[in-house]
LUMKOL-730711 format. One record per residue (C-alpha): residue in one letter; x, y, z. Coordinates in steps of 0.1 Angstrom, whole numbers, padded with zeros to 4 digits, always signed. Each point is the difference from the previous one (the first is absolute). Example, Ala and Ser with C-alpha at 12.3 -4.5 7.8 and 13.67 -1.06 7.14 Angstrom:
2
a+0123-0045+0078 s+0014+0034-0007 
//
This chain:
197
x+1776+0346+0711 x-0014+0011-0033 x-0036+0010-0006 x-0004-0033-0021 x+0011-0020+0031 x-0023+0018+0023 x-0030-0006-0024 x+0005-0038-0003 x+0015-0011+0033 x+0037-0003+0011 x+0028-0015-0018 x+0028-0018+0017 x+0037+0009+0000 x+0017-0024-0021 x+0037+0008-0002 x+0010-0023+0026 x-0019-0031-0017 x+0017+0009-0033 x+0034-0008+0015 x-0013-0036+0010 x+0007-0030-0023 x-0031-0016-0016 x-0024+0027+0010 x-0021+0009-0031 x-0022+0031-0007 x-0032+0005-0021 x-0005+0031-0023 x-0015+0020+0030 x+0031-0005+0021 x-0016-0024+0023 x+0018-0032+0011 x-0011-0034-0013 x-0007-0024+0028 x-0015-0035+0003 x-0030-0011+0018 x+0020+0000+0033 x+0010+0037-0007 x+0037-0011-0005 x+0020+0017-0027 x+0023-0017-0024 x+0028+0004+0025 x-0006-0028+0026 x-0007+0014+0036 x-0011+0033-0014 x-0037+0008+0003 x-0019+0029-0012 x-0036+0013+0005 x-0022+0031+0003 x+0011+0029-0023 x+0028-0021-0015 x-0022-0024-0018 x-0027+0000-0026 x-0034+0004+0013 x-0019+0023+0022 x+0021+0026+0017 x-0021+0006+0031 x+0008-0004+0038 x-0023-0030+0001 x+0019-0018-0027 x+0033+0009+0015 x-0010-0013+0035 x-0013-0032-0017 x+0034-0005-0019 x+0017+0006+0032 x-0019-0026+0018 x+0004-0026-0028 x+0037+0007-0007 x+0007-0004+0039 x-0017-0035-0001 x+0023-0011-0031 x+0031+0019+0013 x-0004-0022+0032 x-0007-0032-0020 x+0031+0009-0023 x+0023+0005+0030 x-0012-0031+0018 x+0003-0022-0033 x-0035-0010+0004 x-0032+0001-0020 x-0022+0032+0002 x-0030-0021-0010 x-0028+0007+0027 x-0024-0025+0012 x-0034+0000-0021 x-0026+0021+0017 x-0034-0015+0009 x-0024+0000-0029 x-0020+0032-0007 x-0035+0000+0018 x-0025+0006-0026 x-0031+0019+0003 x-0020-0031+0005 x+0021-0013+0027 x-0004+0031+0022 x-0025+0003+0027 x-0014+0036-0007 x-0023-0001+0029 x+0027+0013+0022 x+0003+0032-0019 x-0026+0026+0006 x-0004+0029-0027 x-0029+0015+0017 x+0019+0030+0011 x+0016+0005-0034 x+0010+0036-0007 x+0001+0014-0035 x+0022+0027-0015 x-0017+0034-0004 x-0009+0009-0035 x-0008+0034-0015 x-0036+0004-0012 x-0004-0004-0038 x-0007+0037-0005 x+0033+0010+0017 x+0022-0024-0021 x+0001+0023-0030 x+0002+0032+0017 x+0038-0002+0010 x+0030-0024+0005 x-0009-0012+0034 x+0005-0037+0007 x-0034-0019-0008 x+0008-0028+0023 x+0015+0010+0034 x+0024-0017+0022 x-0005-0021+0028 x+0000+0015+0035 x+0025-0014+0025 x-0029-0019+0017 x-0014-0014-0032 x+0036-0011-0012 x+0005-0018+0032 x-0032-0019-0004 x+0005-0009-0036 x+0036-0014+0008 x-0016-0021+0027 x-0022-0016-0026 x+0030-0018-0015 x-0009-0037-0003 x+0035-0012+0006 x-0008-0029-0023 x+0016-0032+0012 x+0021+0019+0028 x-0008-0003+0036 x-0006+0034+0016 x-0004-0014+0036 x-0038+0007+0002 x+0000-0027+0028 x-0033-0015-0015 x+0018-0036-0003 x+0010+0005+0038 x-0035+0006+0010 x-0017-0025-0021 x+0023-0029+0010 x-0022-0022+0025 x+0033-0020+0009 x+0024+0029+0009 x+0023-0015-0027 x+0010+0036-0012 x+0025+0019+0019 x+0006+0038-0008 x+0038+0007+0001 x-0004+0036+0007 x-0007+0030-0023 x+0017-0003-0033 x+0011-0035+0007 x-0030-0021-0015 x-0013-0031+0017 x+0012-0036+0008 x-0023-0031-0005 x+0001-0027+0026 x-0008-0030-0022 x-0004-0023+0031 x-0032+0020+0009 x-0011+0006-0034 x-0030-0022-0010 x-0002+0012-0036 x-0035+0017+0006 x+0008+0028-0024 x-0015+0027+0020 x+0031+0021-0003 x+0000-0006-0039 x-0036+0009-0003 x+0003+0033+0018 x+0033+0012-0015 x-0009+0031-0022 x+0029-0001-0021 x+0005-0037-0005 x+0034+0002+0018 x-0007-0037+0014 x+0000-0030-0022 x-0016-0034+0009 x+0017-0031-0012 x-0006-0036+0006 x+0025-0018+0026 x+0026-0022-0015 x-0008-0036+0004 
//
């Protein structure tokens, strides 16, 4: 690996790709791919360090996941289109009373008189305890994180917990539409809609 490669990330080994018909390259030796990460050679996919973009582990892992989805669809001769996700829960739709910032920790900072005396970090990093606390403050907007609030709020026992990591099932024969679950859901993961007539 050259010094240039070390400073800008890794580059892929393209010799094998150059032997395949239809595979095209950009000026920086990266492989051209379409939105599904397929090259110009049908059935050959590329990602990570081989394609234009960030050359990081995170990007490579993301490309691997995306390519695997498209490869599976290509082999099955099906569409790789994913079902639409639920609408994003905007700030106004969240119930912020659930989240308590009272115990919020702050990052340590150097006093003003010490900031010009050396090259020490002005804003320090978080302690392990503070980092865990901050990560726990994620609002998970629109995504159920199984807080069990709906389960406890339902007066009709119409909500059944399916086990950790499996969410809930709603028994619509018991549900009266009182909206207690909807009103208490902190992240707007529950939607209310009128019954079909």
